[in-house]
N, C-alpha and C positions, 0 to 999 in steps of 0.2 A: 726159900720162897715164902713171903706174907703176904706180898698183897699185889693182884692183876689191875692193873691200867686198863680200862678197854676203851678203846677210838673207835669213831665210826659205825657203833651200834652194833659192837661184837660184844656185848654182855653176855648173852646167852651161850657164845661160843668159850668167855670167858669163866662161864662157871663150867660150861664140862669140862674145859683144862683141868681148873681148879679140883675136881673130882678127880680127876685123872690122876693128879699130878700127887691128892691126898692120900688115894690106895694105893697108889705106887711105895708109895713109904716116903713121899718127899716129907719131910720134917717143915715143922713154921714155929717160928719164938712167938707165936701171938697169943693168950691169953688162954682161948679154947683151942687151941691146937687147929685153926681153920685159918684157910685162904680170903683174904678179904676182895672182893668184889667190886671197883669204884670205878666211875665214871666223872671227868673236870666238865666243869663249865667252862663257859666263856664270856670275858667283861668286853665292853663297849670297844677294846682297840684289837679284840680277837685274839686276847690271851689266852691260855688256860690256866684255870683257877680252880682250887678245892675250897670247899666251905669250911667252916671250923670242927665241923664234926666228922670231918674227912681227914685230918690233917693227922692224930692220932695213928692212922690205918697207914701212913707214908712216911711221917717223920721214923728215921733210924730203921728204917726196916732195907729187907730186900724186895724188890717191886721188879714186875715183869710188867710189860708196857706190849699190850696186843692190838692191832690194827689189821683191819681186813686188808690192805693192802698199801703199797709203798710204790708212788709214783715217781713224785719229784721229792721227797722224803721234808714237804716241809711242816707236815703235821707230824711226822716223826720228830722234828727239831723241836718244835714246838711243845710237845709232850717230854722231851729228854730235859729241855731248859726250867719245866715247871716244874716237875719230881726235882731234881736238884736245887732248886731255889727252895721248896719247900721240907727239901730232907735236909738242908745244908742250911743253907743263908741266913733262913730266919731265925734260926737260933741267935746266931751274932750279930754286933752292929758295928756302923761307924765304917773306921779307915782299917779294921782289921779284917772286913769283909774282903777287900780288894785285895790285899797280902794271902789270905787264906783262898780264893778265888783259882787264882794264881796257882798255887799247890795243889789245888784242888784238878784244877785243871788238866795237868803233870803226870797227875797220880792215873790216870784215867775213871771210868766208872765202875767202881767196886759197888758190888752190889744191886748192880741197874743192869737189867738184861732185854733185850728186844726180840719179841718173837714175830 
């Protein structure tokens, strides 16, 4: 686990989770051997976005999405789509995106965990 994305104000719980995972021996591939705690922002279309300074913490990382509750799954789906975009699709462009998206969808959620 490299990054914990905290939704719905769960930053304190995310910090505690990161501390517990680190003390339990869960290894991180980050340079400091720590687990990043990040929170997405929302644009005017209610899409989750990550600022430029957060992108290195998402791209090519194993990510946990931490949320307080899942009632309808809308926030969780937005989180998964946003992380998928920033982890994978932002690196490639043009027509290759659609083909890779289909392949990625068939392969599943490698490196993405939901708690």
